[in-house]
Backbone of each chain as ProteinMPNN parsed JSONL, in Angstrom:
{"seq_chain_A": "MREYKISDIFVGMKESFSKTVTEEMIQKFFDITGDENPLHKDRVFAETKGFPGRVVYGMLTASLISTLGGCYIPGKYCLIQGIEVRFAKPVFAGDELTVLGEVNRVDTELKYLEIKVTIWNQKKEKVLRGLLKAGIIDE", "coords_chain_A": {"N_chain_A": [[-17.036, 13.222, -4.101], [-13.597, 12.92, -5.586], [-11.755, 13.002, -8.685], [-9.306, 12.493, -9.731], [-7.128, 12.34, -12.714], [-3.633, 10.521, -13.654], [-2.53, 12.237, -14.652], [-2.862, 14.607, -12.785], [-1.512, 14.216, -10.422], [0.777, 15.093, -8.08], [3.446, 15.03, -6.163], [3.696, 15.707, -2.615], [1.338, 16.802, -3.071], [-2.182, 16.972, -1.237], [-4.876, 15.409, 0.558], [-7.629, 15.47, 2.975], [-9.722, 14.682, 5.849], [-12.61, 13.901, 7.871], [-13.884, 11.916, 10.44], [-16.127, 11.032, 12.825], [-15.307, 8.032, 14.955], [-18.324, 5.43, 16.165], [-19.833, 3.838, 18.43], [-21.872, 2.566, 17.646], [-20.093, 1.731, 14.976], [-18.48, -0.133, 15.343], [-20.273, -1.8, 16.371], [-21.081, -2.776, 13.685], [-18.881, -3.463, 12.928], [-17.586, -5.183, 13.89], [-19.524, -7.087, 13.18], [-19.118, -8.164, 10.863], [-16.396, -8.866, 10.869], [-16.445, -10.704, 12.587], [-14.424, -10.871, 15.116], [-14.008, -11.174, 17.745], [-12.255, -10.676, 20.511], [-12.033, -10.038, 23.247], [-10.581, -7.259, 24.397], [-11.613, -5.536, 22.532], [-14.479, -5.983, 22.607], [-15.5, -6.544, 25.505], [-15.652, -4.312, 28.117], [-15.298, -4.067, 30.33], [-13.188, -6.173, 30.474], [-11.284, -4.462, 29.104], [-10.349, -2.262, 31.031], [-9.403, -3.506, 32.708], [-6.718, -3.899, 31.603], [-5.712, -1.774, 31.152], [-6.443, 0.126, 29.424], [-9.213, 2.982, 28.863], [-11.224, 1.771, 27.351], [-13.306, 0.16, 25.794], [-11.575, -0.523, 23.142], [-11.486, 0.383, 20.016], [-11.11, -1.235, 17.123], [-8.18, -2.346, 15.176], [-8.213, -2.911, 12.23], [-10.169, -1.269, 11.81], [-10.084, 1.32, 11.873], [-7.556, 2.049, 10.35], [-9.599, 0.855, 7.872], [-10.064, 3.289, 6.962], [-8.673, 4.228, 5.439], [-9.439, 2.649, 3.266], [-11.08, 4.611, 2.228], [-9.737, 7.326, 1.709], [-8.054, 7.454, -0.412], [-9.926, 5.941, -2.579], [-12.004, 7.841, -2.866], [-10.439, 10.631, -2.192], [-7.984, 10.927, -2.622], [-6.535, 9.162, -5.06], [-8.965, 9.238, -5.811], [-11.983, 8.635, -7.775], [-11.098, 6.899, -9.543], [-9.409, 5.034, -8.474], [-7.176, 2.308, -7.51], [-6.593, 0.492, -5.468], [-3.423, -1.091, -4.655], [-1.852, -2.137, -2.299], [-1.376, -1.997, 1.012], [0.655, -0.772, 3.852], [0.335, -0.428, 7.248], [1.161, 1.162, 10.796], [0.129, 0.962, 13.571], [-0.138, 3.459, 15.967], [-1.343, 4.828, 18.225], [-3.902, 3.523, 20.763], [-7.443, 3.533, 20.149], [-10.933, 5.24, 20.208], [-13.954, 5.036, 21.039], [-16.089, 7.396, 19.958], [-14.173, 8.999, 19.548], [-13.004, 11.41, 17.253], [-11.567, 10.986, 14.579], [-8.828, 12.553, 12.059], [-8.285, 11.759, 8.554], [-5.151, 12.295, 6.77], [-3.745, 12.14, 4.086], [-0.28, 12.275, 2.148], [0.844, 12.885, -1.138], [3.848, 10.874, -2.278], [5.362, 9.841, -4.114], [4.664, 9.906, -7.524], [4.199, 7.927, -10.439], [3.995, 8.83, -13.539], [4.474, 6.793, -15.561], [3.782, 4.215, -15.381], [1.374, 4.641, -13.966], [1.295, 4.993, -11.412], [0.954, 5.789, -7.097], [1.936, 6.494, -4.424], [1.309, 7.056, -1.35], [1.663, 8.741, 1.329], [0.299, 7.924, 4.321], [-1.637, 9.369, 6.999], [-3.139, 9.291, 10.32], [-5.295, 10.738, 12.865], [-6.194, 11.277, 16.568], [-8.496, 13.763, 17.767], [-7.085, 14.651, 19.63], [-4.715, 15.64, 19.152], [-3.319, 13.513, 18.458], [-1.096, 11.649, 16.516], [-2.52, 8.566, 15.353], [-2.319, 6.758, 14.0], [-0.078, 4.817, 11.087], [0.854, 4.733, 7.499], [1.221, 3.808, 4.691], [0.387, 4.151, 1.356], [-0.299, 2.401, -1.837], [-0.969, 2.632, -5.103], [-3.149, 1.919, -7.998], [-4.038, 3.873, -10.858], [-6.575, 3.854, -12.66], [-7.429, 5.972, -15.476], [-7.968, 5.556, -17.947]], "CA_chain_A": [[-15.704, 12.299, -5.046], [-12.344, 13.709, -6.788], [-11.709, 11.966, -10.103], [-7.731, 13.387, -10.395], [-6.52, 11.484, -13.042], [-2.228, 10.73, -13.407], [-1.553, 13.505, -14.85], [-3.427, 15.504, -11.914], [-1.282, 14.601, -9.596], [2.108, 15.737, -7.795], [4.718, 14.627, -5.227], [3.434, 16.833, -1.702], [0.045, 17.044, -2.89], [-2.71, 16.636, -0.389], [-6.252, 15.492, 0.975], [-7.931, 15.064, 4.097], [-11.262, 14.4, 5.759], [-12.445, 13.476, 9.029], [-14.81, 11.034, 10.844], [-16.143, 10.335, 14.537], [-16.191, 6.527, 15.314], [-18.834, 5.573, 16.542], [-20.191, 2.235, 19.045], [-22.02, 1.36, 16.323], [-19.523, 1.223, 13.514], [-17.21, -1.18, 16.15], [-20.564, -3.581, 16.387], [-20.901, -3.175, 12.781], [-16.938, -4.113, 11.757], [-18.459, -6.954, 14.334], [-20.871, -8.212, 12.35], [-18.519, -8.361, 9.621], [-15.643, -10.03, 10.715], [-16.503, -12.066, 13.932], [-13.674, -10.689, 15.749], [-15.077, -11.409, 19.218], [-11.608, -10.269, 21.52], [-12.388, -9.072, 24.727], [-9.995, -5.92, 23.943], [-12.689, -4.852, 21.792], [-15.619, -6.44, 22.919], [-15.58, -6.789, 26.519], [-14.979, -2.653, 28.549], [-14.311, -4.7, 31.509], [-11.673, -6.715, 30.093], [-10.673, -3.418, 28.151], [-9.966, -1.023, 31.544], [-8.132, -4.249, 33.337], [-5.872, -3.546, 31.146], [-5.255, -0.362, 31.356], [-7.266, 1.229, 28.482], [-10.318, 3.687, 29.641], [-12.915, 2.03, 27.643], [-13.427, -0.823, 24.95], [-10.425, -0.274, 22.032], [-11.765, 0.531, 18.23], [-10.495, -2.284, 15.9], [-7.188, -0.9, 14.141], [-8.536, -2.24, 10.862], [-11.454, -0.647, 11.336], [-9.328, 2.74, 11.673], [-7.259, 1.539, 9.344], [-10.487, 1.138, 6.713], [-10.235, 5.389, 6.7], [-7.472, 4.474, 4.097], [-9.655, 2.756, 1.379], [-12.0, 5.992, 1.498], [-8.467, 7.695, 1.456], [-7.867, 6.5, -1.453], [-11.522, 5.507, -3.255], [-12.82, 8.406, -2.274], [-10.331, 11.514, -2.083], [-6.951, 11.036, -3.575], [-7.204, 9.676, -6.251], [-10.786, 9.283, -5.957], [-12.951, 7.51, -9.005], [-9.693, 6.328, -10.681], [-8.385, 4.732, -7.827], [-7.329, 1.112, -8.241], [-5.322, -0.081, -4.395], [-2.696, -2.18, -4.895], [-1.715, -2.339, -1.48], [-1.201, -0.782, 2.688], [1.187, -0.967, 4.802], [0.067, 0.326, 8.426], [1.563, 0.705, 11.947], [-1.1, 1.677, 14.706], [0.591, 4.148, 16.868], [-2.053, 4.708, 19.705], [-5.078, 3.077, 20.464], [-8.719, 4.802, 18.975], [-11.692, 4.826, 21.554], [-15.855, 5.27, 20.735], [-15.893, 8.981, 19.863], [-12.673, 9.439, 18.929], [-12.623, 11.944, 15.827], [-10.269, 10.884, 12.996], [-9.083, 12.993, 10.894], [-7.229, 11.142, 8.058], [-4.522, 12.659, 5.746], [-2.715, 11.607, 2.839], [0.355, 13.316, 0.373], [1.673, 11.707, -2.772], [5.29, 10.91, -1.93], [5.685, 9.256, -5.551], [3.893, 9.439, -8.955], [4.936, 7.296, -11.522], [3.024, 8.535, -14.515], [4.3, 5.922, -16.974], [3.26, 2.82, -14.644], [0.177, 5.418, -13.52], [1.216, 4.329, -9.887], [1.215, 6.183, -7.005], [2.433, 6.277, -3.38], [0.756, 8.217, -0.384], [2.167, 8.689, 2.828], [-1.276, 8.213, 5.008], [-1.921, 9.998, 9.027], [-4.184, 9.148, 11.143], [-4.939, 11.709, 13.532], [-7.237, 11.871, 16.999], [-8.831, 15.332, 18.689], [-6.079, 15.431, 20.83], [-3.784, 16.047, 17.575], [-1.958, 12.652, 18.276], [-1.273, 10.208, 15.504], [-3.051, 6.812, 16.15], [-2.477, 5.548, 12.118], [0.527, 5.775, 10.131], [0.693, 4.384, 6.713], [1.68, 4.21, 3.166], [-0.94, 3.689, 0.647], [0.388, 2.111, -3.303], [-2.278, 2.305, -5.869], [-2.569, 2.14, -9.296], [-5.098, 4.994, -11.437], [-7.422, 3.191, -13.818], [-8.337, 6.295, -15.522], [-8.446, 5.529, -19.189]], "C_chain_A": [[-14.835, 12.82, -5.93], [-12.029, 12.844, -7.577], [-10.115, 12.47, -10.617], [-7.64, 11.708, -11.032], [-4.851, 11.395, -13.116], [-1.289, 11.773, -12.976], [-1.824, 15.467, -14.134], [-2.55, 15.426, -10.674], [0.204, 15.129, -9.054], [2.58, 15.379, -6.566], [4.097, 15.943, -3.627], [1.888, 17.494, -2.033], [-0.798, 16.194, -1.857], [-4.208, 16.58, 0.014], [-6.262, 14.488, 1.984], [-9.107, 14.866, 4.245], [-11.176, 14.114, 7.07], [-13.842, 12.705, 9.316], [-15.06, 10.468, 12.28], [-16.42, 8.555, 14.445], [-16.75, 6.326, 16.371], [-19.117, 4.32, 17.602], [-21.02, 1.48, 17.675], [-21.591, 0.894, 14.835], [-18.081, -0.266, 14.008], [-17.894, -2.193, 16.203], [-20.51, -3.874, 14.747], [-19.489, -4.402, 11.83], [-17.174, -5.726, 12.402], [-18.641, -7.937, 14.045], [-20.117, -8.921, 11.185], [-17.38, -9.285, 9.757], [-15.659, -11.173, 11.665], [-15.264, -11.781, 14.683], [-13.572, -10.397, 16.824], [-13.807, -11.194, 20.153], [-11.575, -9.158, 22.266], [-11.581, -7.611, 25.016], [-11.366, -5.223, 23.051], [-14.521, -4.574, 21.964], [-16.252, -5.677, 24.556], [-14.648, -5.166, 27.448], [-13.96, -2.775, 29.655], [-12.916, -5.409, 31.628], [-10.616, -5.515, 29.792], [-9.809, -2.814, 29.406], [-9.478, -2.181, 32.248], [-7.024, -3.906, 32.598], [-5.155, -2.673, 30.274], [-6.311, 0.087, 30.31], [-8.673, 1.719, 29.331], [-11.22, 2.807, 28.78], [-12.173, 0.592, 26.301], [-12.434, -0.163, 23.418], [-10.796, -0.727, 20.453], [-10.95, -0.46, 17.476], [-9.384, -1.398, 15.285], [-8.117, -1.554, 12.774], [-9.654, -1.719, 10.984], [-10.771, 1.052, 11.301], [-8.409, 2.543, 10.641], [-7.909, 1.634, 7.352], [-10.698, 2.2, 6.352], [-9.592, 5.349, 4.767], [-8.33, 4.171, 2.658], [-10.445, 3.94, 1.373], [-11.095, 7.12, 1.259], [-8.243, 8.075, 0.053], [-8.835, 6.605, -2.777], [-12.073, 6.895, -3.382], [-12.354, 10.485, -2.741], [-8.982, 11.686, -3.035], [-5.972, 9.317, -4.057], [-8.419, 9.772, -6.417], [-10.923, 8.117, -7.152], [-12.258, 7.099, -9.174], [-8.592, 5.494, -9.732], [-8.334, 3.217, -7.728], [-5.504, 0.613, -7.046], [-4.662, -1.356, -4.403], [-2.421, -2.888, -3.084], [-1.847, -1.195, -0.238], [-0.499, -1.418, 3.063], [0.452, 0.162, 5.772], [0.91, -0.16, 9.813], [0.619, 1.82, 13.236], [-0.524, 1.879, 16.186], [0.379, 4.729, 18.36], [-3.124, 4.073, 19.812], [-6.416, 4.54, 20.033], [-9.684, 4.166, 20.069], [-12.684, 4.931, 20.952], [-15.411, 6.458, 21.234], [-14.856, 10.037, 20.063], [-13.134, 10.424, 17.407], [-11.557, 12.141, 15.404], [-10.424, 11.733, 12.439], [-7.485, 11.566, 9.758], [-6.542, 12.025, 6.84], [-3.352, 11.906, 5.107], [-2.076, 12.721, 1.971], [1.108, 12.078, -0.012], [2.987, 11.804, -2.332], [5.805, 10.278, -2.783], [4.633, 9.102, -6.379], [4.94, 8.524, -9.429], [4.124, 7.616, -12.539], [3.197, 7.562, -15.671], [4.071, 4.96, -16.654], [2.005, 3.115, -14.086], [-0.058, 4.684, -12.304], [1.775, 5.892, -9.033], [1.647, 5.83, -5.646], [1.806, 7.514, -2.555], [0.966, 7.801, 0.581], [0.328, 9.188, 3.913], [-1.024, 8.542, 7.223], [-2.782, 9.873, 9.056], [-4.441, 10.172, 12.26], [-6.185, 11.805, 14.422], [-7.756, 13.285, 17.154], [-7.855, 15.384, 18.877], [-4.567, 15.715, 19.733], [-2.467, 14.495, 18.28], [-2.44, 11.652, 16.977], [-1.508, 9.18, 15.968], [-2.857, 6.148, 14.992], [-1.19, 6.272, 11.576], [0.89, 4.685, 9.22], [1.386, 4.348, 5.404], [0.176, 3.38, 2.636], [-0.684, 3.457, -0.921], [-1.378, 1.723, -3.155], [-1.848, 2.456, -6.892], [-3.985, 3.37, -9.939], [-5.106, 4.164, -12.897], [-7.727, 4.89, -14.926], [-8.166, 6.711, -17.4], [-9.31, 4.349, -19.378]], "O_chain_A": [[-15.238, 13.186, -7.034], [-12.008, 11.698, -7.127], [-9.869, 12.767, -11.786], [-7.839, 10.598, -10.539], [-4.435, 12.392, -12.527], [-0.407, 12.122, -12.191], [-1.473, 16.605, -14.448], [-2.656, 16.331, -9.846], [0.808, 15.698, -9.963], [1.689, 15.529, -5.731], [4.215, 17.137, -3.905], [1.381, 18.435, -1.423], [-0.459, 15.054, -1.54], [-4.854, 17.614, -0.15], [-5.648, 13.434, 2.147], [-9.838, 14.799, 3.257], [-10.079, 14.021, 7.622], [-14.799, 12.834, 8.552], [-14.348, 9.615, 12.811], [-17.416, 7.979, 14.006], [-16.287, 6.695, 17.45], [-18.146, 3.58, 17.442], [-20.88, 0.436, 17.037], [-22.133, 0.212, 13.965], [-17.263, -0.937, 13.379], [-17.386, -3.314, 16.172], [-20.028, -4.938, 14.358], [-19.289, -5.27, 10.981], [-17.064, -6.845, 11.901], [-18.314, -9.099, 14.284], [-20.431, -9.999, 10.681], [-17.248, -10.281, 9.045], [-15.079, -12.255, 11.58], [-14.873, -12.89, 15.046], [-13.035, -9.323, 17.097], [-14.235, -11.706, 21.187], [-11.284, -7.969, 22.134], [-12.04, -6.884, 25.896], [-11.834, -4.149, 23.431], [-15.341, -3.697, 21.694], [-17.04, -4.75, 24.744], [-13.433, -4.971, 27.427], [-12.865, -2.304, 29.961], [-11.977, -5.319, 32.418], [-9.429, -5.537, 30.119], [-8.603, -2.736, 29.174], [-8.512, -1.624, 32.77], [-6.155, -3.486, 33.362], [-4.432, -2.72, 29.279], [-7.276, 0.534, 30.93], [-9.158, 1.049, 30.243], [-12.341, 2.855, 29.287], [-11.008, 0.266, 26.073], [-12.941, 0.76, 22.779], [-10.516, -1.773, 19.869], [-9.793, -0.064, 17.336], [-9.468, -0.212, 14.967], [-8.788, -0.695, 12.202], [-10.28, -1.733, 9.924], [-11.25, 1.845, 10.49], [-8.804, 3.262, 9.723], [-7.405, 2.029, 6.301], [-11.488, 2.361, 5.422], [-9.807, 5.897, 3.686], [-8.263, 4.744, 1.571], [-10.507, 4.403, 0.234], [-11.59, 8.011, 0.57], [-8.341, 9.238, -0.34], [-8.543, 7.232, -3.795], [-12.812, 6.942, -4.366], [-13.1, 11.338, -3.222], [-8.941, 12.44, -4.007], [-5.094, 8.681, -3.474], [-8.888, 10.498, -7.293], [-10.248, 7.111, -7.367], [-12.667, 5.989, -8.835], [-7.404, 5.297, -9.987], [-9.436, 2.682, -7.852], [-4.309, 0.477, -7.31], [-5.186, -2.454, -4.21], [-2.806, -4.017, -2.78], [-2.225, -0.027, -0.325], [-0.59, -2.632, 2.882], [0.069, 1.267, 5.391], [1.271, -1.315, 10.037], [0.616, 3.018, 13.518], [-0.418, 1.106, 17.138], [1.176, 4.998, 19.26], [-3.59, 3.915, 18.684], [-6.356, 5.745, 19.786], [-9.516, 3.104, 20.668], [-12.344, 4.943, 19.768], [-14.76, 6.737, 22.241], [-14.723, 11.191, 20.469], [-13.655, 9.767, 16.506], [-10.735, 13.034, 15.611], [-11.536, 12.125, 12.087], [-6.461, 10.96, 10.074], [-7.294, 12.455, 5.965], [-2.381, 11.296, 5.554], [-2.623, 13.633, 1.351], [1.619, 11.037, 0.402], [3.328, 12.927, -1.959], [6.942, 9.926, -2.469], [3.726, 8.309, -6.125], [6.096, 8.356, -9.041], [3.286, 6.732, -12.714], [2.372, 7.441, -16.577], [4.029, 4.226, -17.641], [1.352, 2.16, -13.667], [-1.04, 3.997, -12.021], [2.475, 6.78, -9.52], [1.792, 4.61, -5.574], [1.786, 8.677, -2.958], [0.634, 6.672, 0.944], [-0.358, 10.199, 4.064], [-0.459, 8.015, 8.181], [-3.554, 10.158, 8.141], [-3.33, 10.52, 12.661], [-7.222, 12.2, 13.889], [-7.173, 14.047, 16.382], [-7.304, 16.312, 18.285], [-3.451, 16.009, 20.163], [-1.25, 14.54, 18.459], [-3.506, 11.155, 16.612], [-0.881, 8.722, 16.923], [-3.202, 4.969, 14.913], [-0.98, 7.483, 11.498], [1.253, 3.643, 9.765], [2.301, 5.165, 5.292], [-0.625, 2.573, 3.106], [-0.885, 4.523, -1.503], [-2.242, 1.248, -2.418], [-0.731, 2.894, -7.168], [-4.906, 3.549, -9.141], [-4.271, 3.923, -13.768], [-8.914, 4.708, -15.197], [-8.234, 7.82, -17.929], [-9.85, 4.147, -20.466]]}, "seq_chain_B": "MTRGEVFQKLNVIFCNNFDDENIVLSDKTSSADIEDWDSLEQINLVVAIQDEFNVKFNIDEVNAMKNVGEMVDFILEKIGA", "coords_chain_B": {"N_chain_B": [[28.602, -3.886, -14.201], [27.838, -6.811, -13.568], [25.805, -9.453, -15.295], [25.256, -11.945, -13.716], [25.379, -10.176, -11.184], [23.007, -8.368, -11.189], [21.299, -10.198, -11.712], [21.173, -11.53, -8.997], [20.687, -9.195, -7.395], [17.905, -8.753, -8.233], [17.287, -11.404, -7.911], [16.506, -10.886, -4.83], [14.762, -8.866, -4.841], [13.034, -10.28, -5.924], [12.118, -12.212, -3.392], [11.602, -9.974, -1.739], [9.212, -8.98, -2.332], [7.682, -11.007, -2.72], [7.588, -12.581, -0.554], [9.354, -14.63, 0.271], [11.707, -16.469, 0.316], [12.618, -18.534, -1.061], [12.6, -18.444, -3.697], [14.114, -18.79, -6.223], [15.443, -17.65, -8.95], [15.472, -17.975, -12.683], [16.788, -17.855, -15.828], [14.22, -17.966, -17.427], [12.155, -17.728, -15.293], [9.012, -17.082, -14.951], [5.587, -15.687, -15.163], [4.301, -17.534, -14.456], [5.696, -19.425, -13.008], [5.249, -18.621, -10.561], [3.076, -17.907, -8.707], [1.536, -16.138, -7.448], [2.481, -14.172, -8.993], [0.78, -11.536, -10.193], [-0.881, -9.081, -12.781], [-0.636, -6.455, -11.63], [1.577, -7.631, -9.134], [3.182, -7.116, -11.181], [3.875, -4.256, -11.744], [4.59, -3.964, -9.234], [6.675, -4.746, -8.619], [8.494, -3.984, -10.446], [8.049, -1.364, -10.131], [10.115, -1.52, -7.521], [12.638, -2.938, -8.416], [12.865, -0.032, -10.31], [13.642, 1.424, -8.448], [15.799, 0.181, -7.024], [17.766, -0.309, -9.309], [18.331, 2.318, -10.489], [16.785, 3.34, -12.452], [14.388, 3.932, -14.715], [11.927, 2.626, -16.417], [9.329, 1.989, -19.291], [5.796, 1.821, -20.202], [5.281, -0.056, -21.716], [7.588, -1.071, -22.064], [7.195, -3.036, -19.561], [5.058, -4.359, -20.09], [6.231, -5.878, -21.789], [8.264, -7.503, -20.691], [8.448, -10.526, -20.048], [9.835, -12.548, -18.901], [11.801, -13.536, -16.454], [14.52, -13.246, -17.704], [14.699, -11.666, -19.582], [13.873, -9.037, -17.972], [16.288, -8.408, -16.618], [18.04, -8.804, -18.893], [16.837, -5.56, -19.534], [16.92, -4.679, -17.825], [20.205, -4.419, -17.869], [20.806, -2.984, -19.712], [18.795, -0.751, -19.202], [20.993, 0.438, -17.334], [23.512, 0.118, -18.54], [25.148, -1.971, -18.959]], "CA_chain_B": [[27.806, -4.655, -12.818], [27.685, -7.898, -14.555], [24.642, -9.922, -15.429], [25.065, -12.318, -12.505], [25.155, -9.288, -10.183], [21.68, -7.853, -11.755], [20.62, -11.209, -11.146], [22.056, -11.54, -7.68], [19.65, -7.883, -6.616], [16.687, -9.39, -8.45], [16.237, -12.776, -6.605], [16.362, -10.4, -3.665], [13.63, -8.338, -4.91], [11.366, -10.757, -5.92], [12.179, -12.543, -2.452], [11.046, -9.722, -0.703], [7.686, -8.504, -2.535], [6.422, -12.424, -2.279], [7.159, -13.067, 0.79], [9.042, -16.424, -0.062], [12.767, -16.493, 0.682], [12.949, -19.313, -1.429], [12.798, -17.939, -4.61], [15.527, -19.022, -7.129], [15.225, -17.091, -10.301], [16.475, -18.42, -13.543], [15.687, -16.487, -17.009], [12.971, -17.965, -17.696], [11.652, -18.511, -14.733], [7.884, -15.929, -15.511], [4.683, -15.479, -13.893], [3.523, -18.914, -14.869], [6.363, -19.978, -11.873], [5.325, -17.774, -9.365], [1.502, -18.014, -8.788], [1.297, -14.584, -6.879], [3.215, -12.805, -9.752], [0.484, -10.908, -11.641], [-0.433, -7.839, -12.81], [-0.015, -5.755, -9.935], [2.632, -7.61, -8.776], [4.605, -6.842, -12.073], [4.211, -3.142, -11.13], [5.677, -3.757, -7.867], [8.516, -5.34, -9.313], [8.475, -2.474, -11.327], [8.771, 0.232, -8.571], [11.178, -1.867, -6.745], [13.628, -2.889, -9.696], [13.78, 0.979, -10.689], [14.267, 1.988, -6.854], [17.176, -0.837, -6.855], [18.896, 0.509, -9.998], [17.595, 3.743, -10.378], [16.295, 3.631, -14.345], [12.603, 4.007, -15.394], [10.692, 1.768, -17.248], [7.714, 2.78, -19.922], [4.675, 0.834, -19.9], [5.602, -0.699, -23.251], [8.649, -2.469, -21.895], [7.168, -3.363, -18.69], [4.326, -4.94, -20.587], [7.456, -6.889, -22.719], [8.934, -8.448, -19.686], [7.671, -12.15, -20.03], [10.354, -13.914, -18.012], [12.843, -12.74, -15.229], [15.156, -12.635, -18.387], [14.035, -10.437, -20.719], [13.488, -7.861, -17.137], [17.475, -8.68, -16.563], [18.276, -7.525, -20.866], [16.481, -4.451, -20.006], [17.896, -3.908, -16.977], [20.994, -3.911, -18.361], [20.478, -1.867, -21.648], [19.39, 0.604, -19.108], [22.515, 0.803, -17.097], [24.483, 0.614, -19.671], [26.493, -2.1, -18.614]], "C_chain_B": [[27.512, -5.764, -14.192], [26.639, -9.05, -14.633], [24.306, -11.1, -14.232], [24.652, -11.345, -11.504], [24.006, -8.963, -10.186], [20.76, -9.059, -11.116], [20.815, -11.953, -9.0], [20.793, -10.462, -7.37], [17.895, -8.047, -7.235], [16.361, -10.569, -7.986], [15.708, -12.01, -5.197], [15.424, -9.618, -3.374], [12.598, -9.097, -5.161], [11.008, -11.668, -4.354], [10.962, -11.658, -1.375], [9.705, -9.452, -1.274], [6.66, -9.893, -2.991], [7.018, -12.811, -1.062], [8.046, -14.246, 1.204], [10.586, -16.069, -0.189], [13.649, -17.624, 0.028], [13.166, -19.561, -3.083], [14.087, -18.316, -5.56], [15.117, -18.735, -8.303], [16.43, -17.559, -12.205], [16.203, -16.985, -14.387], [14.727, -16.902, -17.467], [11.891, -18.154, -16.992], [9.98, -16.678, -15.294], [7.003, -16.383, -14.881], [3.979, -16.838, -13.539], [4.182, -20.337, -13.64], [5.837, -20.08, -10.694], [4.168, -17.416, -8.982], [1.257, -16.451, -7.747], [1.825, -12.987, -7.435], [1.846, -12.478, -11.111], [0.415, -9.991, -11.784], [0.151, -6.742, -12.141], [0.588, -5.901, -9.355], [3.353, -7.016, -9.981], [4.737, -5.203, -11.502], [4.187, -3.283, -10.147], [6.52, -3.561, -8.191], [9.106, -4.207, -9.825], [9.332, -1.875, -10.995], [10.225, -0.439, -7.53], [12.247, -2.342, -8.214], [14.013, -0.959, -10.263], [14.331, 1.962, -10.099], [16.084, 1.768, -7.295], [18.195, -0.239, -7.548], [18.901, 1.759, -10.618], [17.384, 3.859, -11.841], [14.854, 3.45, -14.083], [12.416, 3.408, -16.524], [9.588, 2.556, -18.097], [7.296, 1.764, -19.967], [4.958, -0.464, -21.013], [7.326, -2.207, -22.906], [8.011, -3.177, -20.574], [6.419, -4.993, -19.212], [5.672, -6.229, -21.761], [8.012, -7.526, -22.077], [8.403, -9.624, -19.565], [8.352, -13.127, -19.083], [11.652, -12.849, -17.482], [14.565, -12.648, -16.229], [15.51, -11.841, -19.629], [13.888, -8.786, -19.364], [15.491, -7.45, -17.207], [18.243, -8.2, -17.988], [17.525, -6.455, -20.871], [16.828, -3.329, -18.863], [19.813, -3.341, -17.266], [21.481, -2.908, -19.28], [20.038, -0.702, -20.85], [20.366, 1.033, -17.799], [23.664, 0.847, -17.671], [25.947, -0.352, -19.249], [26.593, -3.403, -20.16]], "O_chain_B": [[27.125, -5.555, -15.341], [26.786, -9.743, -13.626], [23.144, -11.172, -13.83], [23.598, -11.579, -10.912], [23.516, -9.17, -9.076], [19.833, -8.957, -10.313], [20.359, -12.827, -8.263], [19.763, -11.058, -7.054], [16.912, -7.524, -6.711], [15.202, -10.817, -7.651], [14.727, -12.403, -4.566], [15.035, -9.416, -2.224], [11.448, -8.841, -4.806], [9.822, -11.844, -4.074], [10.046, -12.075, -0.667], [8.847, -9.797, -0.461], [5.497, -9.925, -3.394], [6.459, -13.841, -0.684], [7.767, -14.881, 2.221], [10.725, -15.155, -1.001], [14.844, -17.814, 0.255], [13.711, -20.53, -3.612], [15.144, -17.798, -5.199], [14.368, -19.552, -8.838], [17.604, -17.416, -12.547], [15.788, -15.859, -14.113], [14.123, -16.054, -18.125], [10.837, -18.574, -17.469], [10.219, -15.595, -15.828], [7.176, -17.307, -14.086], [3.279, -17.098, -12.56], [3.725, -21.452, -13.39], [5.815, -21.04, -9.924], [4.17, -16.192, -8.852], [0.079, -16.103, -7.827], [1.803, -11.811, -7.072], [1.797, -12.855, -12.282], [1.293, -9.32, -11.242], [1.298, -6.299, -12.196], [0.857, -4.963, -8.606], [4.293, -6.296, -9.644], [5.729, -4.945, -10.82], [3.446, -2.4, -9.712], [7.207, -2.54, -8.196], [10.168, -3.67, -9.508], [10.537, -1.706, -11.178], [11.1, 0.237, -6.988], [12.291, -1.418, -9.026], [15.159, -0.613, -10.548], [15.039, 2.892, -10.485], [17.024, 2.49, -7.627], [19.207, 0.248, -7.045], [19.826, 1.997, -11.393], [18.067, 4.74, -12.363], [14.381, 2.768, -13.173], [12.843, 3.84, -17.595], [9.044, 3.578, -17.678], [7.968, 0.74, -19.841], [4.747, -1.663, -20.834], [7.747, -3.313, -23.248], [8.518, -4.299, -20.541], [6.791, -6.145, -18.992], [5.421, -7.335, -22.24], [8.526, -8.462, -22.69], [7.643, -9.631, -18.597], [7.853, -14.134, -18.58], [12.181, -11.842, -17.952], [15.575, -12.161, -15.721], [16.493, -11.597, -20.328], [13.819, -7.642, -19.816], [15.923, -6.426, -17.737], [18.989, -7.221, -17.995], [17.28, -6.032, -22.001], [16.955, -2.106, -18.803], [20.398, -2.303, -16.96], [22.506, -2.23, -19.353], [20.469, 0.389, -21.224], [20.263, 2.198, -17.414], [24.653, 1.506, -17.352], [27.126, -0.004, -19.182], [27.658, -3.955, -20.433]]}, "name": "protein", "num_of_chains": 2, "seq": "MREYKISDIFVGMKESFSKTVTEEMIQKFFDITGDENPLHKDRVFAETKGFPGRVVYGMLTASLISTLGGCYIPGKYCLIQGIEVRFAKPVFAGDELTVLGEVNRVDTELKYLEIKVTIWNQKKEKVLRGLLKAGIIDEMTRGEVFQKLNVIFCNNFDDENIVLSDKTSSADIEDWDSLEQINLVVAIQDEFNVKFNIDEVNAMKNVGEMVDFILEKIGA"}
């Protein structure tokens, strides 16, 4: 886990990590949220709607932003204040996602930062665009 | 910029920040009057104010802003109005 303090952070700073979405993760997300929408739960339904399989919950993909902030940038001292997301393309089980964060704002006085987030699949398609707003509790 | 103009812009910032078009600010409006106005939202407000008025606040100033009237005073001081 990274342990960046506010003085370590600069505009343009980047961190990334990868994670493959599994069927088990989808099931666990359902267990937590109870979201039984057939697009996520019923392969046949998803296929009739033009998808090659069950669509991964968008919020499951977005949850990786928590990992980005809490473990990578800034890491240990992160206090997430807000997240904005847009789901650009559907994600499917087996997709290997790469989460990239790039700092685009640092306020050292307020100990506040904003990180532009993009998540890509293994085909280099952007599946999510977002903005992570976080404070740094390094004292 | 007049105090009234600062107030108008600040009102828009508050409405956007709290997703509430019905907010009408006065000098005495404080966190006691807006349910979601907590310490985190204080930072979000200050960030938006800094962007709107092209000013910077230090943390002591942020902590000293106890109501909207004080916010307006700080803004007017910063922009030299």
